[in-house]
C-alpha positions as a printed NumPy array, in Angstrom:
array([[  0.   ,   0.   ,   0.   ],
       [  2.695,   2.447,   0.932],
       [  4.998,   4.1  ,  -1.554],
       [  8.528,   5.208,  -1.032],
       [  9.45 ,   6.803,   2.281],
       [  9.352,  10.535,   2.985],
       [ 12.116,  12.637,   1.489],
       [ 15.081,  13.374,   3.765],
       [ 14.909,  16.661,   5.69 ],
       [ 16.455,  19.724,   4.038],
       [ 18.147,  22.758,   5.513],
       [ 16.64 ,  26.215,   5.129],
       [ 19.367,  27.074,   2.646],
       [ 18.425,  24.092,   0.457],
       [ 14.747,  25.013,   0.626],
       [ 15.521,  28.587,  -0.4  ],
       [ 17.394,  27.34 ,  -3.461],
       [ 14.328,  25.361,  -4.495],
       [ 12.039,  28.299,  -3.78 ],
       [ 14.054,  30.442,  -6.178],
       [ 13.711,  27.838,  -8.905],
       [ 10.751,  29.278, -10.805],
       [ 10.341,  31.156, -14.06 ],
       [  8.759,  34.587, -14.118],
       [  7.217,  35.632, -17.44 ],
       [  6.201,  39.324, -17.67 ],
       [  4.005,  38.533, -20.69 ],
       [  1.56 ,  36.793, -18.372],
       [ -1.014,  39.419, -17.291],
       [ -0.459,  41.021, -13.887],
       [ -3.852,  39.904, -12.573],
       [ -2.852,  36.28 , -13.173],
       [  0.362,  36.676, -11.196],
       [ -1.604,  38.407,  -8.454],
       [ -3.876,  35.392,  -8.208],
       [ -0.808,  33.178,  -8.327],
       [  0.42 ,  34.828,  -5.142],
       [ -2.881,  34.005,  -3.481],
       [ -2.613,  30.381,  -4.561],
       [  0.872,  30.098,  -3.103],
       [ -0.394,  31.337,   0.262],
       [ -3.362,  28.941,   0.242],
       [ -1.061,  26.013,  -0.357],
       [  1.394,  27.22 ,   2.283],
       [ -1.414,  27.479,   4.855],
       [ -2.478,  23.897,   4.166],
       [  1.02 ,  22.439,   4.194],
       [  1.814,  24.229,   7.46 ],
       [ -1.396,  23.021,   9.095],
       [ -0.483,  19.471,   8.069],
       [  2.974,  19.773,   9.611],
       [  4.919,  20.007,   6.357],
       [  7.186,  22.858,   7.443],
       [  9.566,  22.407,   4.506],
       [  6.956,  22.882,   1.79 ],
       [  5.249,  25.709,   3.696],
       [  8.574,  27.557,   3.98 ],
       [  9.321,  27.014,   0.286],
       [  5.977,  28.441,  -0.823],
       [  6.133,  31.418,   1.553],
       [  9.63 ,  32.304,   0.381],
       [  8.634,  31.933,  -3.278],
       [  5.649,  34.197,  -2.634],
       [  7.952,  36.827,  -1.128],
       [ 10.291,  36.717,  -4.067],
       [  7.457,  36.962,  -6.589],
       [  5.87 ,  39.93 ,  -4.824],
       [  8.987,  41.891,  -3.892],
       [ 11.227,  41.102,  -6.822],
       [  9.173,  40.327,  -9.903],
       [  5.781,  42.008,  -9.723],
       [  7.029,  45.591,  -9.227],
       [  8.805,  45.28 , -12.599],
       [  5.721,  43.992, -14.43 ],
       [  4.682,  46.328, -17.29 ],
       [  1.139,  46.497, -15.869],
       [  2.17 ,  47.1  , -12.25 ],
       [  1.647,  50.874, -12.338],
       [ -2.018,  50.866, -13.277],
       [ -4.287,  52.032, -10.466],
       [ -5.988,  48.721,  -9.773],
       [ -2.806,  46.677, -10.005],
       [ -0.855,  49.133,  -7.848],
       [ -3.453,  48.73 ,  -5.12 ],
       [ -3.282,  44.95 ,  -5.421],
       [  0.512,  45.069,  -5.151],
       [  0.288,  47.065,  -1.917],
       [ -1.937,  44.374,  -0.419],
       [  0.433,  41.659,  -1.57 ],
       [  3.299,  43.445,   0.174],
       [  1.328,  43.423,   3.402],
       [  0.955,  39.654,   3.037],
       [  4.729,  39.364,   2.68 ],
       [  5.295,  41.334,   5.893],
       [  2.942,  39.041,   7.773],
       [  4.686,  35.997,   6.393],
       [  8.151,  37.06 ,   7.533],
       [  7.029,  36.188,  11.042],
       [  5.926,  32.764,   9.867],
       [  9.237,  32.199,   8.089],
       [ 11.107,  33.071,  11.282],
       [  8.975,  30.608,  13.248],
       [  9.45 ,  27.793,  10.742],
       [ 13.201,  28.321,  10.305],
       [ 14.471,  26.898,  13.639],
       [ 12.087,  23.936,  13.441],
       [ 13.359,  23.055,   9.976],
       [ 17.007,  23.425,  10.904],
       [ 16.653,  21.457,  14.152],
       [ 15.138,  18.567,  12.253],
       [ 17.814,  18.791,   9.561],
       [ 20.577,  18.863,  12.195],
       [ 19.065,  15.863,  13.946],
       [ 18.905,  13.997,  10.665],
       [ 22.557,  14.752,   9.886],
       [ 23.58 ,  13.634,  13.368],
       [ 21.715,  10.346,  12.977],
       [ 23.368,   9.709,   9.611],
       [ 26.759,  10.28 ,  11.21 ],
       [ 25.955,   7.972,  14.13 ],
       [ 24.762,   5.266,  11.772],
       [ 27.878,   5.551,   9.677],
       [ 30.101,   5.27 ,  12.755],
       [ 28.087,   2.349,  14.135],
       [ 28.294,   0.516,  10.82 ],
       [ 32.066,   1.025,  10.712],
       [ 32.366,  -0.256,  14.283],
       [ 30.277,  -3.323,  13.455],
       [ 32.448,  -4.059,  10.448],
       [ 35.59 ,  -3.856,  12.579],
       [ 34.024,  -6.073,  15.238],
       [ 33.038,  -8.63 ,  12.621],
       [ 36.631,  -8.893,  11.441],
       [ 37.936,  -9.454,  14.972],
       [ 35.124, -11.633,  16.32 ],
       [ 34.837, -15.403,  15.99 ],
       [ 32.986, -16.503,  12.892],
       [ 29.863, -17.566,  14.682],
       [ 29.343, -14.286,  16.521],
       [ 29.451, -12.054,  13.449],
       [ 25.709, -11.885,  12.949],
       [ 24.923, -11.343,  16.611],
       [ 27.43 ,  -8.52 ,  16.858],
       [ 25.943,  -6.86 ,  13.827],
       [ 22.452,  -7.166,  15.245],
       [ 23.522,  -5.764,  18.614],
       [ 25.104,  -2.763,  16.891],
       [ 22.062,  -1.993,  14.761],
       [ 19.697,  -2.362,  17.702],
       [ 21.414,   0.579,  19.336],
       [ 21.123,   2.841,  16.28 ],
       [ 18.644,   5.709,  16.47 ],
       [ 15.775,   5.687,  14.023],
       [ 15.924,   7.764,  10.864],
       [ 13.536,  10.72 ,  11.297],
       [ 12.825,  10.636,   7.562],
       [ 11.31 ,   7.185,   8.1  ],
       [  9.938,   7.524,  11.617],
       [  6.353,   6.804,  12.55 ],
       [  5.903,  10.444,  13.5  ],
       [  5.966,  11.433,   9.826],
       [  3.126,  10.827,   7.377],
       [  3.008,   7.456,   5.678],
       [  3.636,   7.82 ,   1.95 ],
       [  0.915,   6.312,  -0.236],
       [  0.486,   5.622,  -3.927],
       [ -2.699,   7.084,  -5.386],
       [ -3.76 ,   4.17 ,  -7.562],
       [ -3.776,   1.663,  -4.699],
       [ -5.411,   3.917,  -2.097],
       [ -8.341,   5.659,  -3.746],
       [-10.837,   4.516,  -1.126],
       [ -8.642,   5.854,   1.649],
       [ -8.176,   9.096,  -0.306],
       [-11.941,   9.542,  -0.519],
       [-12.345,   9.016,   3.226],
       [ -9.574,  11.475,   4.039],
       [-11.004,  14.058,   1.656],
       [-14.539,  13.838,   3.002],
       [-13.417,  14.242,   6.624],
       [-11.012,  17.084,   5.944],
       [-13.297,  19.035,   3.598],
       [-16.124,  18.831,   6.12 ],
       [-13.821,  19.876,   8.94 ],
       [-12.638,  22.923,   6.996],
       [-16.194,  23.852,   6.041],
       [-17.262,  23.658,   9.689],
       [-14.32 ,  25.797,  10.799],
       [-15.017,  28.345,   8.067],
       [-18.679,  28.55 ,   9.06 ],
       [-17.811,  29.017,  12.739],
       [-15.35 ,  31.763,  11.842],
       [-17.95 ,  33.653,   9.847],
       [-20.603,  33.262,  12.507],
       [-18.161,  34.682,  15.045],
       [-17.892,  37.819,  12.929],
       [-14.157,  37.435,  12.319],
       [-13.03 ,  39.291,   9.219],
       [-11.009,  37.559,   6.508],
       [ -7.984,  39.718,   7.346],
       [ -8.176,  38.883,  11.051],
       [ -8.642,  35.203,  10.236],
       [ -5.506,  35.302,   8.093],
       [ -3.578,  36.968,  10.904],
       [ -4.707,  34.353,  13.427],
       [ -3.377,  31.622,  11.181],
       [  0.085,  33.146,  11.081],
       [  2.566,  31.866,  13.611],
       [  4.793,  33.799,  15.981],
       [  4.482,  37.179,  17.654],
       [  3.322,  40.286,  15.868],
       [  4.735,  42.996,  18.057],
       [  4.28 ,  46.444,  16.548],
       [  3.54 ,  45.109,  13.068],
       [ -0.206,  45.157,  13.713],
       [ -0.105,  48.942,  13.736],
       [  2.122,  49.009,  10.664],
       [ -0.3  ,  46.774,   8.768],
       [ -3.266,  49.081,   9.186],
       [ -5.845,  49.012,   6.405],
       [ -5.101,  52.654,   5.787],
       [ -1.904,  52.598,   3.717],
       [ -1.176,  56.227,   4.582],
       [ -0.812,  55.323,   8.239],
       [  2.032,  52.868,   7.652],
       [  5.068,  53.846,   9.715],
       [  7.821,  53.373,   7.165],
       [ 10.565,  53.859,   9.716],
       [  9.009,  51.18 ,  11.918],
       [  8.865,  48.703,   9.042],
       [ 12.455,  49.464,   8.158],
       [ 13.62 ,  48.825,  11.718],
       [ 11.631,  45.611,  11.999],
       [ 12.969,  44.233,   8.738],
       [ 16.518,  45.259,   9.649],
       [ 16.249,  43.289,  12.88 ],
       [ 14.85 ,  40.279,  11.053],
       [ 17.711,  40.255,   8.576],
       [ 20.163,  40.44 ,  11.483],
       [ 18.411,  37.551,  13.133],
       [ 18.48 ,  35.452,   9.975],
       [ 22.196,  36.053,   9.56 ],
       [ 22.931,  35.049,  13.142],
       [ 23.749,  38.548,  14.453],
       [ 22.8  ,  39.518,  17.969],
       [ 19.809,  41.828,  17.97 ],
       [ 16.974,  43.033,  20.104],
       [ 14.384,  40.511,  18.913],
       [ 13.91 ,  37.596,  21.347],
       [ 14.85 ,  34.234,  19.883],
       [ 12.444,  31.322,  20.145],
       [ 14.962,  28.611,  19.273],
       [ 16.772,  26.504,  21.824],
       [ 19.863,  28.085,  23.368],
       [ 21.938,  24.954,  22.898],
       [ 24.578,  24.814,  20.168],
       [ 23.219,  23.817,  16.772],
       [ 24.913,  22.971,  13.481],
       [ 22.588,  25.425,  11.732],
       [ 24.875,  28.238,  12.838],
       [ 27.511,  26.896,  10.471],
       [ 25.27 ,  27.058,   7.391],
       [ 25.698,  29.557,   4.611],
       [ 23.731,  32.703,   5.273],
       [ 21.128,  34.234,   3.022],
       [ 18.842,  37.228,   3.163],
       [ 15.129,  37.552,   2.959],
       [ 13.611,  39.7  ,   0.236],
       [ 14.068,  43.383,   0.996],
       [ 11.   ,  45.34 ,   2.024],
       [ 10.412,  48.789,   0.521],
       [ 10.286,  51.853,   2.722],
       [  7.686,  53.425,   0.493],
       [  4.763,  51.585,  -0.986],
       [  4.516,  53.397,  -4.3  ],
       [  5.046,  52.475,  -7.909],
       [  8.235,  54.542,  -7.872],
       [  9.931,  52.011,  -5.62 ],
       [ 11.715,  49.705,  -8.03 ],
       [ 14.376,  48.208,  -5.739],
       [ 12.144,  45.656,  -4.03 ],
       [ 14.058,  42.677,  -5.351],
       [ 15.42 ,  39.73 ,  -3.508],
       [ 19.136,  39.86 ,  -4.134],
       [ 19.916,  36.201,  -4.495],
       [ 23.091,  34.811,  -6.064],
       [ 21.28 ,  32.279,  -8.182],
       [ 20.531,  32.422, -11.895],
       [ 19.445,  28.83 , -12.257],
       [ 16.602,  27.771, -14.514],
       [ 13.279,  28.196, -12.804],
       [  9.985,  26.463, -12.717],
       [  6.833,  28.471, -13.275],
       [  5.319,  30.024, -10.148],
       [  1.731,  29.32 , -10.801],
       [ -0.662,  32.229, -11.191],
       [ -4.31 ,  31.668, -10.379],
       [ -5.375,  32.259, -13.932],
       [ -8.705,  33.567, -15.05 ],
       [ -9.881,  31.536, -18.048],
       [ -8.768,  33.229, -21.3  ],
       [-11.214,  33.617, -24.165],
       [-11.382,  30.827, -26.738],
       [-12.112,  31.694, -30.354],
       [-13.9  ,  29.278, -32.722],
       [-12.478,  25.863, -33.46 ],
       [-11.513,  25.005, -36.964],
       [-13.025,  21.598, -37.627],
       [-15.989,  20.85 , -39.86 ],
       [-19.224,  21.477, -38.009],
       [-21.429,  19.669, -40.475],
       [-22.788,  17.229, -37.947],
       [-26.033,  18.517, -36.516],
       [-26.637,  16.595, -33.345],
       [-29.79 ,  17.629, -31.509],
       [-29.515,  15.27 , -28.538],
       [-26.93 ,  13.874, -26.234],
       [-25.689,  10.377, -27.048],
       [-25.49 ,   7.644, -24.426],
       [-22.987,   7.925, -21.619],
       [-19.422,   8.344, -22.948],
       [-17.952,   5.002, -23.884],
       [-14.575,   5.541, -22.209],
       [-14.309,   3.183, -19.279],
       [-13.245,   4.19 , -15.834],
       [ -9.758,   3.275, -14.684],
       [ -9.88 ,  -0.157, -13.137],
       [ -9.284,  -0.029,  -9.428],
       [ -6.569,  -2.494,  -8.573],
       [ -7.193,  -4.414,  -5.38 ],
       [ -3.881,  -4.702,  -3.596],
       [ -3.249,  -7.08 ,  -0.692],
       [ -3.136,  -4.093,   1.661],
       [ -6.412,  -2.54 ,   0.576],
       [ -8.413,  -4.678,   2.967],
       [ -6.857,  -2.687,   5.793],
       [ -7.826,   0.691,   4.339],
       [-10.913,   1.312,   6.504],
       [ -9.   ,   0.633,   9.702],
       [ -6.252,   2.98 ,   8.6  ],
       [ -8.739,   5.734,   8.004],
       [-10.277,   5.107,  11.397],
       [ -6.915,   5.46 ,  13.11 ],
       [ -6.793,   9.171,  12.427],
       [ -9.039,  11.664,  10.676],
       [ -6.133,  14.048,  10.224],
       [ -4.475,  14.403,   6.818],
       [ -1.094,  14.53 ,   8.59 ],
       [ -1.279,  10.745,   8.962],
       [ -0.732,  10.177,   5.24 ],
       [  0.865,  11.874,   2.277],
       [  0.423,  10.923,  -1.365],
       [  3.54 ,  10.571,  -3.479],
       [  3.658,  12.182,  -6.957],
       [  1.876,   9.965,  -9.461],
       [  3.44 ,  11.251, -12.684],
       [  6.094,  13.604, -14.007],
       [  6.313,  16.279, -16.635],
       [  8.562,  15.597, -19.588],
       [ 11.215,  17.784, -17.922],
       [ 11.154,  15.619, -14.787],
       [  9.021,  17.875, -12.563],
       [  6.791,  15.733, -10.298],
       [  3.032,  16.129, -10.538],
       [  0.793,  15.772,  -7.506],
       [ -2.183,  13.464,  -7.895],
       [ -5.563,  14.928,  -8.851],
       [ -8.513,  12.885,  -7.623],
       [-11.519,  13.325,  -9.939],
       [-15.109,  12.3  ,  -9.131],
       [-16.162,   9.893, -11.925],
       [-19.722,  11.259, -11.905],
       [-18.633,  14.856, -12.436],
       [-18.557,  14.744, -16.233],
       [-21.971,  13.089, -16.375],
       [-23.429,  15.795, -14.162],
       [-21.764,  18.425, -16.326],
       [-23.206,  16.907, -19.51 ],
       [-26.698,  16.977, -18.006],
       [-26.254,  20.661, -17.153],
       [-24.938,  21.336, -20.655],
       [-27.777,  19.399, -22.339],
       [-29.909,  22.439, -23.327],
       [-26.866,  24.1  , -24.885],
       [-25.803,  20.862, -26.544],
       [-29.221,  20.46 , -28.154],
       [-28.893,  24.029, -29.448],
       [-25.343,  23.307, -30.727],
       [-23.798,  25.658, -28.172],
       [-20.684,  25.025, -26.12 ],
       [-20.706,  24.969, -22.312],
       [-17.778,  25.379, -19.942],
       [-17.204,  24.86 , -16.245],
       [-14.383,  25.46 , -13.771],
       [-12.895,  22.588, -11.759],
       [-12.22 ,  23.738,  -8.203],
       [-10.902,  21.912,  -5.198],
       [ -8.353,  21.833,  -2.446],
       [ -5.059,  20.353,  -1.315],
       [ -5.038,  17.501,   1.199],
       [ -2.062,  15.298,   2.084],
       [ -0.066,  16.452,  -0.943],
       [ -2.888,  15.511,  -3.334],
       [ -5.463,  17.678,  -5.092],
       [ -9.153,  16.864,  -4.776],
       [-11.791,  18.268,  -7.133],
       [-14.764,  19.084,  -4.913],
       [-16.624,  21.823,  -6.819],
       [-17.892,  22.191, -10.355],
       [-18.525,  25.892, -10.874],
       [-20.543,  26.978, -13.899],
       [-19.593,  30.609, -14.556],
       [-21.694,  33.162, -16.342],
       [-20.839,  32.671, -20.   ],
       [-21.638,  33.515, -23.597],
       [-21.665,  30.596, -26.022],
       [-21.706,  29.865, -29.72 ],
       [-21.313,  26.602, -31.595],
       [-17.548,  27.028, -31.433],
       [-16.83 ,  29.22 , -28.414],
       [-17.654,  29.64 , -24.757],
       [-16.469,  32.836, -23.11 ],
       [-16.64 ,  33.528, -19.384],
       [-18.181,  36.854, -18.415],
       [-18.468,  38.657, -15.074],
       [-15.401,  36.846, -13.81 ],
       [-15.358,  38.881, -10.603],
       [-18.316,  36.849,  -9.301],
       [-16.497,  33.638, -10.166],
       [-13.34 ,  34.499,  -8.285],
       [-15.191,  36.091,  -5.379],
       [-16.814,  32.7  ,  -4.887],
       [-13.54 ,  30.794,  -5.307],
       [-11.722,  33.005,  -2.816],
       [-14.611,  33.038,  -0.351],
       [-14.641,  29.244,  -0.205],
       [-10.829,  28.909,   0.004],
       [-10.799,  26.944,  -3.246],
       [ -8.088,  26.5  ,  -5.838],
       [ -8.708,  26.36 ,  -9.577],
       [ -7.503,  22.963, -10.775],
       [ -8.609,  23.118, -14.397],
       [-11.638,  23.418, -16.641],
       [-14.167,  21.324, -18.54 ],
       [-16.036,  22.113, -21.749],
       [-18.077,  20.505, -24.479],
       [-17.582,  20.076, -28.208],
       [-21.267,  19.708, -29.11 ],
       [-20.711,  18.251, -32.602],
       [-16.97 ,  17.752, -32.828],
       [-14.62 ,  15.013, -31.729],
       [-12.666,  14.925, -28.497],
       [ -9.462,  16.871, -29.066],
       [ -7.675,  20.065, -28.014],
       [ -8.062,  22.733, -30.684],
       [ -5.384,  25.372, -31.141],
       [ -7.446,  27.821, -29.123],
       [ -8.065,  25.204, -26.421],
       [ -4.293,  24.831, -26.175],
       [ -3.851,  28.563, -25.614],
       [ -6.65 ,  28.552, -23.066],
       [ -5.221,  25.663, -21.127],
       [ -1.706,  27.078, -21.251],
       [ -2.953,  29.776, -18.885],
       [ -4.232,  27.19 , -16.413],
       [ -1.039,  25.141, -16.55 ],
       [  1.092,  28.229, -15.996],
       [ -1.047,  28.678, -12.905],
       [ -0.435,  25.13 , -11.683],
       [  1.49 ,  22.363, -13.405],
       [ -1.169,  19.814, -12.429],
       [ -4.068,  21.731, -14.063],
       [ -6.192,  19.674, -16.426],
       [ -8.56 ,  20.215, -19.332],
       [-11.531,  17.857, -19.689],
       [-13.089,  17.769, -23.154],
       [-16.489,  16.131, -23.644],
       [-17.675,  15.258, -27.165],
       [-21.263,  14.134, -26.509],
       [-22.143,  13.488, -30.158],
       [-19.244,  11.034, -30.377],
       [-19.677,   9.439, -26.959],
       [-16.115,  10.352, -26.095],
       [-14.223,  12.385, -23.519],
       [-10.659,  13.005, -22.42 ],
       [ -8.466,  14.559, -19.737],
       [ -5.46 ,  16.437, -21.093],
       [ -2.456,  18.554, -20.217],
       [  0.234,  20.257, -22.274],
       [  3.577,  18.532, -22.624],
       [  6.48 ,  20.361, -21.003],
       [  8.523,  20.402, -23.125],
       [  7.655,  21.039, -25.88 ],
       [  3.993,  22.016, -25.557],
       [  4.137,  24.733, -22.91 ],
       [  7.022,  26.64 , -24.473],
       [  5.534,  26.32 , -27.941],
       [  2.199,  27.808, -26.906],
       [  3.701,  30.486, -24.67 ],
       [  5.95 ,  31.664, -27.482],
       [  3.258,  31.481, -30.155],
       [  2.497,  34.925, -31.627],
       [ -0.012,  33.866, -34.266],
       [ -3.231,  35.816, -33.934],
       [ -5.655,  33.921, -36.144],
       [ -8.702,  32.172, -34.77 ],
       [ -7.112,  28.926, -35.868],
       [ -3.446,  28.266, -36.401],
       [ -1.412,  25.068, -36.381],
       [  1.542,  24.342, -34.151],
       [  4.55 ,  22.52 , -35.508],
       [  4.956,  20.064, -32.619],
       [  3.016,  16.83 , -32.915],
       [  3.185,  16.02 , -29.201],
       [  1.974,  19.372, -27.918],
       [ -0.498,  17.811, -25.468],
       [ -1.001,  14.426, -23.855],
       [ -3.463,  12.326, -21.887],
       [ -3.441,  13.07 , -18.156],
       [ -5.697,  10.164, -17.152],
       [ -4.298,   7.022, -18.75 ],
       [ -1.467,   7.107, -17.836],
       [ -1.061,  10.335, -15.922],
       [ -1.522,  12.113, -12.626],
       [ -5.354,  12.057, -12.65 ],
       [ -7.178,   9.25 , -10.874],
       [-10.906,   8.748, -10.749],
       [-12.01 ,   8.134,  -7.175],
       [-15.413,   6.488,  -6.914],
       [-17.528,   8.003,  -4.14 ],
       [-15.668,  11.322,  -4.046],
       [-18.321,  13.932,  -3.324],
       [-18.592,  17.217,  -5.202],
       [-20.971,  20.152,  -5.374],
       [-22.245,  22.06 ,  -8.387],
       [-22.44 ,  25.848,  -8.145],
       [-24.163,  27.575, -11.05 ],
       [-23.335,  31.276, -11.193],
       [-25.295,  31.908, -14.38 ],
       [-28.235,  34.28 , -14.002],
       [-31.653,  32.677, -13.998],
       [-33.186,  32.738, -17.446]])
């Protein structure tokens, strides 16, 4: 049932190097990067609540770099609306510096412990080997066993860490975990709202550590920000990070720690003035390595008409799509799944290993998809399908135990033709998504009379989603053909080809033949029978 063990602990310096490894593209609209920052924080909150300090630290640091280094240089950053959004993002960064400082000693203590255990094991193994050479032949095995019995356990494999699971063999357990955790979060969110706690105050309560005088500095009124105070606070934090004595109390243990010998780094610098004239907000890191894309929460781009022959005039939906569900393999360990789920309702008990990889080697987290979702979507789209009009929906969900669960099908307000489906009034869509603490995991749409494929415009549309999150998927339903598919762009060459495409026609070919691929068979998407989902229709009543 279990997959490979948890990854070995990393130092803060190693995590920072990974956090810097993303690609910033100024051609992506500012509003998409702004939503990307929000997505990073949502994921960091979840990973931190599940005890994954390493991933939480990585995402918080990446968020800081994106906001303080990249976004101020964006060509759209100086517009009134975007400038206001950037000011709010900077406030989020200031809050998160406290969280980073709280996570840092925990991460380094665990890393130091891990290094110490590796050293002890190495020394014990060497001692056992020497003893085996000097001992009588018959006592070799007993000496080896006695030596290993005294070795400390590896914290990367200890029972205190989540058990690593493979998605395909543990779908039932995944469904149970998702149902419990989604309900728990919904209950907590409802209680928070009933208590009259604002979203800003709720965010502050989730942050770790002490606030000190930052609460005053983070007033809603930007004009009241004490720039000198912020400068002093950030100066002290940088001193603390670099191991210099300062006036901020330390929360780490006073005992000697190997972390003091690590290479130092600096947090992103914080501007003294929050205006568009401040251009030196960058993190000054000595790394120019290739970077992965920091995913922006992308609003669905518009899709122009598809190019195929529309001669088929289907006036009714065909029978249920003929594509069969993925067979659920019954492993010897699956009989114990219910008892495992009963042991703990917390997602910290388990973590799902990546189930696939991009062509460049980047791991993809598993997406669990309700098998009934496409059927429900087709029933909602039926009136449009009969009228030869496209319908689209947004796949929303959440992160649990390092896996993504689709739990909402949101039907946005839209304008449709036989070849296009354009989202309108997107503010309502994203107000709902943000209000429910959801993440956009992809989209679904119909080809009323065409086959199941990704048109050139579908590729450009989905490129935006996959820039947002590498795991994002596109589901295409071709009801007149009884077919459907789950797709993603290849990377490489698909992502780069579409991002660099400057052709402006409604239809245009791309040279690469493998520009997109199936994400379901094989891939990182698994259908999970029994996974519950809700449908939210934001279209105005007709």
